[in-house]
C-alpha positions as MATLAB code, in Angstrom:
seq = 'XXXXXXXXXXXXXXXXXXXXXXXXXXXXXXXXXXXXXXXXXXXXXXXXXXXXXXXXXXXXXXXXXXXXXXXXXXXXXXXXXXXXXXXXXXXXXXXXXXXXXXXXXXXXXXXXXXXXXXXXXXXXXXXXXXXXXXXXXXXXXXXXXXXXXXXXXXXXXXXXXXXXXXXXXXXXXXXXXXXXXXXXXXXXXXXXXXXXXXXXXXXXXXXXXXXXXXXXXXXXXXXXXXXXXXXXXXXXXXXXXXXXXXXXXXXXXXXXXXXXXXXXXXXXXXXXXXXXXXXXXXXXXXXXXXXXXXXXXXXXXXXXXXXXXXXXXXXXXXXXXXXXXXXXXXXXXXXXXXXXXXXXXXXXXXXXXXXXXXXXXXXXXXXXXXXXXXXXXXXXXXXXXXXXXXXXXXXXXXXXXXXXXXXXXXXXXXXXXXXXXXXXXXXXXXXXXXXXXXXXXXXXXXXXXXXXXXXXXXXXXXXXXXXXXXXXXXXXXXXXXXXXXXXXXXXXXXXXXXXXXXXXXXXXXXXXXXXXXXXXXXXXXXXXXXXXXXXXXXXXXXXXXXXXXXXXXXXXXXXXXXXXXXXXXXXX';
ca = [
       0.004    0.016    0.027;
       1.402    3.332   -1.001;
       1.846    5.797    1.847;
       3.270    8.686   -0.123;
       0.098   10.751   -0.544;
      -0.860   10.262    3.076;
       2.492   11.220    4.278;
       2.531   14.320    2.134;
      -0.899   15.338    3.421;
       0.257   15.016    6.912;
       3.705   16.668    6.508;
       2.292   20.048    7.748;
       1.410   18.548   11.239;
       3.231   19.936   14.256;
       5.996   17.552   15.335;
       5.021   15.744   18.534;
       6.916   13.571   20.935;
       6.557    9.868   20.793;
       3.414    8.385   22.277;
       3.320    5.146   24.263;
       0.049    3.359   23.591;
       0.633    0.830   26.414;
       1.123    3.494   28.970;
      -2.041    5.336   27.770;
      -4.116    2.247   27.958;
      -2.724    1.306   31.363;
      -3.406    4.812   32.664;
      -7.134    4.470   31.941;
      -7.257    1.031   33.503;
      -8.083   -0.815   30.265;
      -6.911   -4.238   28.981;
      -7.864   -6.387   25.997;
      -8.559  -10.028   25.990;
      -9.454  -13.018   23.804;
     -11.818  -15.770   25.406;
     -11.845  -19.168   23.757;
     -15.230  -20.301   25.085;
     -14.628  -23.936   24.076;
     -11.506  -24.304   26.132;
     -12.376  -21.487   28.571;
      -8.927  -20.079   28.198;
      -8.418  -16.272   28.325;
      -5.438  -14.573   26.656;
      -4.844  -11.111   28.148;
      -3.072   -8.193   26.641;
       0.502   -7.400   27.626;
      -0.536   -4.601   30.089;
      -3.023   -6.705   31.968;
      -0.793   -7.572   34.951;
       0.045   -3.885   35.315;
      -3.563   -2.860   35.306;
      -4.746   -5.581   37.669;
      -1.752   -5.010   39.916;
      -0.646   -8.638   39.790;
       2.775  -10.333   39.058;
       1.074  -12.331   36.258;
      -2.369  -13.188   34.958;
      -2.471  -16.862   36.137;
      -5.253  -16.039   38.608;
      -7.485  -15.091   35.741;
      -6.345  -17.529   33.044;
      -9.688  -19.041   32.437;
     -13.334  -17.859   32.218;
     -14.225  -20.006   35.194;
     -11.535  -18.477   37.341;
     -12.447  -14.983   36.379;
     -16.075  -15.706   36.922;
     -15.482  -16.867   40.469;
     -14.169  -13.405   41.194;
     -17.216  -11.534   39.744;
     -19.249  -10.272   42.676;
     -22.099   -8.159   41.468;
     -25.529   -9.794   41.945;
     -27.259   -6.664   40.349;
     -25.157   -6.405   37.214;
     -24.568   -8.679   34.273;
     -21.070  -10.262   33.912;
     -19.421  -11.096   30.651;
     -20.205  -14.718   31.229;
     -23.989  -13.822   31.597;
     -24.340  -11.546   28.625;
     -22.261  -13.736   26.221;
     -23.460  -17.233   27.133;
     -27.066  -16.209   27.867;
     -27.309  -14.233   24.495;
     -30.098  -15.160   22.229;
     -28.701  -12.914   19.476;
     -27.607  -14.443   16.092;
     -24.108  -13.942   14.602;
     -24.747  -13.158   11.015;
     -21.195  -12.726    9.924;
     -19.395  -10.018   12.008;
     -19.869  -11.211   15.520;
     -22.382   -9.965   18.174;
     -21.498   -6.890   20.299;
     -21.894   -7.250   24.034;
     -21.538   -4.864   27.054;
     -21.522   -5.749   30.764;
     -21.000   -3.859   34.014;
     -20.232   -5.686   37.234;
     -17.977   -5.886   40.293;
     -14.759   -7.890   40.434;
     -12.904   -9.018   43.523;
      -9.195   -8.547   43.020;
      -6.765  -11.107   44.583;
      -5.308  -10.039   47.921;
      -1.902   -9.681   46.367;
      -3.203   -7.008   43.789;
      -1.535   -3.636   43.920;
      -4.051   -2.027   41.433;
      -4.396    1.636   41.755;
      -7.970    1.889   40.558;
     -10.973    2.629   42.845;
     -11.044   -0.543   45.039;
     -13.244   -0.674   48.067;
     -12.315   -2.035   51.492;
     -13.356   -5.579   50.456;
     -11.180   -5.548   47.355;
     -14.107   -4.857   44.992;
     -13.562   -2.829   41.863;
     -16.147   -1.703   39.281;
     -15.656   -3.135   35.817;
     -17.046   -2.296   32.327;
     -16.573   -5.069   29.825;
     -17.297   -4.698   26.143;
     -16.510   -6.841   23.074;
     -17.842   -9.078   20.407;
     -18.558  -12.830   20.381;
     -18.453  -15.134   17.441;
     -20.640  -18.200   16.899;
     -19.638  -21.890   16.508;
     -21.575  -24.415   14.379;
     -24.539  -24.511   16.798;
     -24.914  -20.679   16.668;
     -23.784  -20.321   20.287;
     -20.730  -18.248   21.323;
     -17.431  -19.958   20.679;
     -15.006  -17.030   20.846;
     -14.955  -13.597   22.283;
     -12.608  -10.630   21.880;
     -13.035   -7.502   24.066;
     -11.837   -4.766   26.242;
     -12.252   -4.580   29.972;
     -11.870   -1.341   31.959;
     -11.307   -1.313   35.710;
     -12.621    1.506   37.932;
     -15.284    2.267   35.412;
     -17.016    5.512   36.248;
     -20.553    5.573   37.388;
     -20.584    2.143   39.071;
     -21.323    1.786   42.712;
     -19.050   -0.599   44.459;
     -21.203   -1.028   47.513;
     -21.454   -4.696   48.533;
     -24.240   -6.589   46.665;
     -27.033   -8.150   48.635;
     -25.606  -11.661   48.271;
     -22.330  -11.816   46.360;
     -20.818  -14.879   45.162;
     -17.949  -14.719   47.675;
     -20.591  -14.273   50.542;
     -22.479  -17.353   49.204;
     -19.364  -19.442   49.111;
     -18.378  -18.298   52.628;
     -21.732  -19.338   53.962;
     -21.339  -22.755   52.274;
     -17.747  -23.258   53.213;
     -18.451  -24.782   56.624;
     -21.243  -27.028   55.329;
     -19.037  -28.412   52.446;
     -16.149  -29.031   54.808;
     -18.501  -30.812   57.256;
     -19.901  -32.991   54.547;
     -16.419  -33.954   53.268;
     -15.118  -34.732   56.717;
     -18.174  -36.896   57.601;
     -18.178  -38.440   54.096;
     -21.878  -37.373   54.030;
     -23.163  -36.354   50.562;
     -24.116  -32.730   49.858;
     -25.552  -31.541   46.596;
     -25.231  -28.105   45.032;
     -27.757  -27.067   42.503;
     -27.389  -23.848   40.330;
     -30.445  -22.467   38.543;
     -30.531  -19.851   35.817;
     -33.476  -17.920   34.422;
     -33.650  -18.259   30.699;
     -34.356  -15.311   28.426;
     -33.626  -12.532   30.880;
     -32.158  -10.379   28.113;
     -35.439  -10.787   26.148;
     -37.428   -9.796   29.200;
     -35.342   -6.680   29.554;
     -35.686   -5.773   25.846;
     -39.442   -6.432   25.620;
     -40.732   -5.353   29.002;
     -38.071   -3.226   30.634;
     -35.819   -3.696   33.623;
     -38.489   -3.118   36.193;
     -40.471   -6.131   34.903;
     -37.458   -8.320   34.731;
     -36.535   -7.334   38.345;
     -40.091   -8.153   39.436;
     -39.888  -11.555   37.678;
     -36.604  -12.344   39.439;
     -38.074  -11.388   42.817;
     -41.013  -13.794   42.089;
     -38.680  -16.578   41.134;
     -36.830  -16.183   44.468;
     -40.153  -16.238   46.338;
     -41.420  -19.428   44.655;
     -38.137  -21.156   45.049;
     -37.924  -20.548   48.740;
     -41.432  -21.883   49.164;
     -40.702  -25.330   47.572;
     -37.246  -25.901   49.155;
     -36.676  -27.719   52.412;
     -36.233  -25.406   55.423;
     -32.694  -26.634   56.110;
     -31.440  -26.099   52.537;
     -29.469  -22.914   51.762;
     -30.890  -20.790   48.969;
     -29.403  -17.549   47.496;
     -29.249  -15.349   44.493;
     -25.469  -14.967   43.929;
     -25.473  -13.314   40.369;
     -27.822  -11.409   38.111;
     -29.791  -14.533   36.978;
     -28.116  -17.220   38.965;
     -29.432  -18.880   42.040;
     -27.644  -21.492   44.231;
     -29.333  -24.144   46.329;
     -27.240  -26.193   48.697;
     -29.088  -29.435   49.534;
     -27.709  -30.605   52.820;
     -27.510  -34.364   53.372;
     -28.854  -34.970   49.935;
     -27.221  -37.740   47.735;
     -26.849  -37.019   44.097;
     -29.377  -39.647   43.029;
     -32.098  -37.670   44.896;
     -31.080  -34.328   43.287;
     -33.245  -34.817   40.267;
     -36.368  -35.005   42.461;
     -35.411  -31.740   44.135;
     -34.655  -30.163   40.756;
     -37.992  -31.132   39.361;
     -39.706  -29.725   42.414;
     -37.801  -26.451   42.034;
     -38.391  -26.137   38.333;
     -42.162  -26.956   38.612;
     -42.571  -24.412   41.425;
     -40.923  -21.632   39.387;
     -42.451  -22.380   36.027;
     -45.823  -23.655   37.262;
     -47.723  -20.465   36.528;
     -47.131  -17.225   34.639;
     -45.885  -14.230   36.688;
     -48.161  -11.283   36.758;
     -46.486   -7.996   35.912;
     -47.859   -4.486   35.048;
     -47.036   -5.321   31.415;
     -49.059   -8.557   31.531;
     -48.285  -12.194   32.501;
     -44.734  -13.425   31.768;
     -43.840  -17.027   31.473;
     -40.300  -17.963   32.600;
     -38.156  -21.111   31.989;
     -35.241  -22.185   34.140;
     -32.293  -24.478   33.565;
     -30.475  -26.376   36.361;
     -27.211  -28.118   36.996;
     -25.925  -30.030   40.042;
     -22.712  -31.426   41.469;
     -22.103  -33.229   44.695;
     -19.428  -33.192   47.479;
     -17.280  -35.025   48.185;
     -17.840  -36.925   44.798;
     -17.031  -33.958   42.468;
     -15.362  -31.337   44.775;
     -14.046  -31.003   48.307;
     -14.568  -27.176   48.811;
     -17.217  -24.660   48.091;
     -15.651  -22.849   45.075;
     -14.898  -26.148   43.368;
     -18.353  -27.408   44.002;
     -20.016  -24.326   42.692;
     -17.769  -24.375   39.580;
     -18.814  -27.999   38.853;
     -22.423  -27.180   39.271;
     -22.058  -24.259   36.883;
     -20.305  -26.628   34.319;
     -23.476  -28.882   34.555;
     -25.783  -25.793   34.273;
     -23.860  -24.714   31.039;
     -24.440  -28.246   29.668;
     -28.141  -27.918   30.347;
     -28.454  -24.674   28.580;
     -26.404  -25.888   25.578;
     -28.674  -28.971   25.131;
     -31.916  -27.264   26.123;
     -32.245  -29.927   28.978;
     -34.016  -28.903   32.208;
     -31.460  -30.544   34.413;
     -27.922  -31.916   34.113;
     -25.742  -33.659   36.725;
     -22.029  -32.946   36.538;
     -19.630  -35.372   35.057;
     -15.854  -34.791   34.163;
     -16.514  -34.871   30.387;
     -18.592  -31.783   30.676;
     -15.585  -29.607   31.381;
     -13.681  -31.120   28.479;
     -16.576  -30.652   26.145;
     -17.548  -27.170   27.014;
     -18.613  -25.362   23.743;
     -19.092  -28.630   21.746;
     -22.119  -28.627   19.545;
     -24.734  -30.972   21.338;
     -25.941  -32.412   17.869;
     -22.580  -33.816   17.052;
     -21.931  -31.515   14.035;
     -18.250  -31.640   14.610;
     -15.811  -30.078   12.038;
     -12.990  -32.233   10.709;
     -10.388  -29.585    9.856;
      -7.936  -32.140    8.489;
     -10.548  -33.473    6.054;
     -11.638  -29.930    5.048;
      -7.995  -29.089    4.223;
      -7.350  -32.347    2.399;
     -10.547  -31.953    0.407;
     -10.048  -28.299   -0.233;
     -13.261  -27.256    1.476;
     -11.669  -24.294    3.141;
     -13.265  -21.261    1.285;
     -12.746  -17.507    1.405;
     -15.156  -14.783    2.508;
     -14.256  -11.196    1.906;
     -15.089   -8.060    3.825;
     -14.777   -4.723    2.144;
     -12.585   -1.921    3.524;
     -13.522    1.518    2.261;
     -12.074    4.918    2.346;
     -13.254    6.986    5.354;
     -13.736   10.060    2.983;
     -16.300    9.071    0.373;
     -16.598    5.445    1.175;
     -14.852    4.324   -2.082;
     -13.891    0.557   -1.917;
     -10.058    0.302   -1.156;
      -9.524   -3.439   -0.664;
     -10.961   -6.510    1.109;
      -9.965   -8.747    3.958;
      -9.923  -12.463    3.167;
     -11.585  -14.511    6.053;
     -11.423  -18.262    6.473;
     -14.501  -20.525    6.256;
     -14.979  -24.154    6.007;
     -17.698  -25.752    3.747;
     -18.974  -28.961    5.399;
     -19.691  -32.075    3.325;
     -23.432  -31.150    3.619;
     -22.737  -27.654    2.268;
     -23.042  -25.895    5.641;
     -20.658  -22.978    6.042;
     -18.647  -23.009    9.196;
     -17.414  -19.594   10.451;
     -14.203  -18.551   12.293;
     -15.770  -18.795   15.693;
     -15.676  -22.534   15.436;
     -12.512  -22.785   13.310;
     -10.200  -20.750   15.496;
     -10.080  -23.107   18.592;
     -10.191  -26.306   16.495;
      -7.173  -25.392   14.297;
      -5.212  -24.035   17.214;
      -5.713  -27.075   19.362;
      -4.831  -29.329   16.440;
      -1.736  -27.420   15.514;
      -3.102  -26.822   12.002;
      -2.962  -22.998   11.862;
      -0.018  -22.868    9.459;
      -1.765  -25.199    6.970;
      -4.912  -23.117    7.195;
      -2.996  -19.903    6.617;
      -1.223  -21.433    3.683;
      -4.495  -22.372    2.136;
      -5.880  -18.903    2.662;
      -2.753  -17.514    1.018;
      -3.337  -19.732   -1.963;
      -7.000  -18.761   -2.195;
      -6.105  -15.064   -2.030;
      -3.386  -15.403   -4.724;
      -5.838  -17.284   -6.974;
      -8.480  -14.541   -6.551;
      -5.955  -11.785   -7.281;
      -4.723  -13.501  -10.377;
      -8.235  -13.720  -11.836;
      -9.301  -10.280  -10.686;
      -6.369   -7.873  -11.533;
      -8.267   -4.839  -10.209;
      -8.755   -6.151   -6.686;
      -6.552   -5.953   -3.495;
      -6.779   -8.350   -0.697;
      -5.335   -8.719    2.936;
      -4.847  -12.035    4.580;
      -4.228  -12.916    8.210;
      -1.164  -14.747    9.258;
      -1.125  -16.137   12.798;
       1.701  -15.815   15.230;
       2.208  -19.556   15.061;
       2.540  -19.398   11.228;
       4.801  -16.345   11.304;
       7.222  -18.066   13.666;
       7.207  -21.278   11.521;
      10.591  -21.586    9.416;
       8.626  -22.718    6.394;
       6.324  -19.614    6.144;
       8.689  -17.451    4.088;
       9.244  -20.334    1.704;
       5.489  -20.971    1.310;
       4.924  -17.192    0.669;
       7.789  -16.993   -1.896;
       6.550  -20.166   -3.722;
       2.948  -19.010   -3.848;
       3.932  -15.547   -5.115;
       6.174  -17.176   -7.693;
       3.355  -19.341   -8.917;
       1.039  -16.335   -9.301;
       3.037  -13.685  -10.937;
       1.965  -10.050  -10.453;
      -0.117  -10.536   -7.379;
       2.448   -9.566   -4.684;
       1.968   -5.846   -4.999;
      -1.771   -6.241   -4.500;
      -1.453   -8.544   -1.358;
      -1.346   -7.234    2.198;
      -0.300   -9.641    4.927;
      -1.808   -8.838    8.401;
       0.119   -9.777   11.479;
      -1.102   -9.226   14.979;
       0.476   -6.596   17.199;
       0.863   -9.206   19.970;
       3.406  -11.260   18.005;
       5.398   -8.046   17.316;
       5.642   -7.401   21.012;
       6.698  -10.996   21.923;
      10.042  -10.808   19.844;
      10.560   -7.396   18.162;
      13.857   -8.328   16.609;
      12.753  -11.513   15.117;
       9.506   -9.890   13.908;
      11.428   -7.139   12.197;
      13.623   -9.735   10.350;
      10.440  -11.645    9.130;
       8.699   -8.477    8.062;
      11.652   -7.365    6.113;
      11.792  -10.658    4.314;
       8.125  -10.530    3.439;
       8.533   -6.875    2.223;
      11.379   -8.014    0.012;
       8.969  -10.337   -1.695;
       6.776   -7.453   -2.644;
       3.879   -7.623   -0.319;
       2.541   -4.908    2.067;
       2.426   -5.383    5.723;
      -0.349   -4.476    8.123;
      -0.237   -4.577   11.865;
      -3.553   -5.976   13.014;
      -5.412   -5.470   16.374;
      -3.442   -2.254   16.842;
      -3.789   -1.124   20.469;
      -4.147   -4.713   21.939;
      -0.397   -5.514   21.966;
       0.931   -2.040   22.994;
       3.999   -2.006   20.760;
       6.505    0.489   22.043;
       7.014    3.518   19.953;
      10.620    2.612   19.242;
       9.740   -0.852   17.906;
       6.768    0.390   15.974;
       8.917    3.062   14.333;
      11.401    0.437   13.300;
       8.845   -2.092   11.904;
       8.348   -1.941    7.979;
       4.531   -1.539    8.463;
       2.390   -0.086    5.720;
      -0.961   -0.032    7.533;
      -2.199    0.013   11.162;
      -5.549   -1.648   11.870;
      -7.089   -0.238   15.131;
      -8.628   -2.996   17.324;
     -12.343   -3.056   16.993;
     -12.777   -3.565   20.801;
     -11.889    0.084   21.142;
     -13.814    1.266   18.276;
     -17.291   -0.100   18.878;
     -17.864    2.007   21.986;
     -16.604    5.306   20.839;
     -20.023    6.967   21.000;
     -20.513    6.257   24.751;
     -16.947    5.858   26.140;
     -14.680    8.844   26.639;
     -11.815    6.648   27.557;
     -12.006    4.740   24.296;
     -12.232    8.007   22.386;
      -9.120    9.203   24.147;
      -7.227    5.938   23.435;
      -8.320    5.635   19.786;
      -7.288    9.357   19.184;
      -3.914    8.598   20.701;
      -3.484    5.630   18.428;
      -4.454    7.742   15.379;
      -2.065   10.556   16.427;
       0.722    7.993   16.809;
      -0.038    6.755   13.289;
      -0.029   10.275   11.950;
       3.260   10.938   13.547;
       4.678    7.976   11.767;
       2.909    8.662    8.492;
       1.187    5.240    8.493;
      -2.421    4.936    7.203;
      -5.070    3.525    9.510;
      -8.054    1.210    9.317;
     -10.680    1.276   12.047;
     -12.369   -2.164   12.569;
     -15.932   -2.966   13.765;
     -17.482    0.332   12.518;
     -21.214   -0.153   13.018;
     -22.842    3.249   12.890;
     -22.654    6.632   11.104;
     -21.778    8.496   14.449;
     -18.647    6.394   14.976;
     -17.692    6.535   11.221;
     -17.919   10.422   11.315;
     -15.746   10.623   14.434;
     -13.062    8.452   12.932;
     -13.093   10.289    9.634;
     -12.797   13.634   11.398;
      -9.844   12.331   13.395;
      -7.997   11.408   10.195;
      -8.677    7.610   10.081;
      -8.067    6.594    6.423;
     -10.216    3.436    6.066;
     -13.252    1.817    7.667;
     -14.237   -1.835    8.150;
     -17.335   -3.139    9.573;
     -21.002   -3.925    9.017;
     -21.803   -0.259    8.287;
     -19.700   -0.445    5.063;
     -20.104   -4.129    4.243;
     -20.411   -7.503    6.103;
     -18.318  -10.547    5.162;
     -19.572  -12.466    2.106;
     -18.334  -15.547    0.387;
     -16.653  -15.210   -2.950;
     -18.817  -15.749   -6.050;
     -19.408  -19.512   -6.612;
     -19.431  -20.507   -2.994;
     -22.772  -21.350   -1.570;
     -23.914  -19.900    1.863;
     -22.670  -17.196    4.133;
     -20.004  -17.100    6.829;
     -20.806  -16.792   10.441;
     -18.032  -14.774   11.920;
     -15.754  -11.820   10.989;
     -12.475  -12.803   12.741;
     -10.209  -15.053   10.737;
      -7.625  -17.251   12.489;
      -4.957  -14.939   13.878;
];
């Protein structure tokens, strides 16, 4: 991509000192993360330990571990808004936003507004992508600690309070080898209630659920609402084989009759999961976590009640109807196909180029999106093969469409593979004349991991004639020195910061900082996840060069391929 015209246009700007994106992001208490819902692993941005005030992020390495620290019984956590969502991913992911309280570890040295009990307000925004079953499989977002406007007063019955109450009962059951069952119940469709009837009706419905549940439970059982739509029931001296009876009594009591509200009667449905001590866990946090795994299985399969078994944790996120994806077969049978998302000029919206996104066409013709592909290929170690196939598809497309330009994603795993440069050189040699119309996108996080090695690889790719884009800019927090030294032709601003510009002053500040840094270096910018005209206008006025998102065009399969993709993010 030529930067001469852009650099000339900006040459009159006042020279400014170097900006440090990582320092800016840390100063506003914001981090970026990727959550693989299937494996439950969370990958945090490089500044996360600094923001959380921790030596490392092992305490929050999984969604389950992070969820155990979420305290707010009034708000909706990321786990709630993502896994409870009834929205449909039609190609570019589904935005989400949550506000809740988080209990930081006792070792935290975070400087944000933490109350005496270690609670800090959190604002969590991002986008989730669907798997084959249409349910969330992958999420990418930004989390801000000490979010303004949140009250960090203790909730009525926080998760930690509930666990503290149960701690002695679980310990006594384990010591006496006496069974104790934990049930977790979730109200289904709470987001729909909020959308259709308003928060007041939803709150009234929750209160009625609590009243009905207390009526049907035994007097000696412990019942509490410990999260926005989560209720825990500790069945003391109850073996697991009797839990189903208790679960059916609870479900029937809650669902037995519509709930009267000022907006008319509301019918509720609940899902339940159960685990037992000491069979499944020997402490309260572990028992609750196992019961929540069982609850998640109930919700995935639309079952009313599920008892925990170890396979549930391993199969989290797997499609219940068995429609697995054989990535090896798809590669061997050349069923990996390419979707393209247009990238347009911010001024005038003229098409500039398109991003190539990986899809798999199943034997039955079903198109599988990136939300399902990403975790599968990473766990199987097949990312380099998938990236090589996408390179080949892009080269074929460019060879047959000489007026087009395409960008492809190359994952850190592929970039660090010794064979990658040979594959790139061989492909470009086989398709003469396409190199100057090909943009290779590498993530900022790989650049941060080993700047010197990255510089060498990028130089080698540039020597082959391709342009280089730094993807997810802002998430990896490249230092100014390294960024200045990288042979980068384009910076793509991480959509996790773009999607909330209209309502987040901190994100506006950070994105403008990134744009100013790009201006200082004379590098054009692309803003991802642009969904509305207000955001597009702000970005255009700040000097962003290109826009990408549903506002200007959703991903679509290349001509000749049946169906549509189901997620924007390619393997990266």
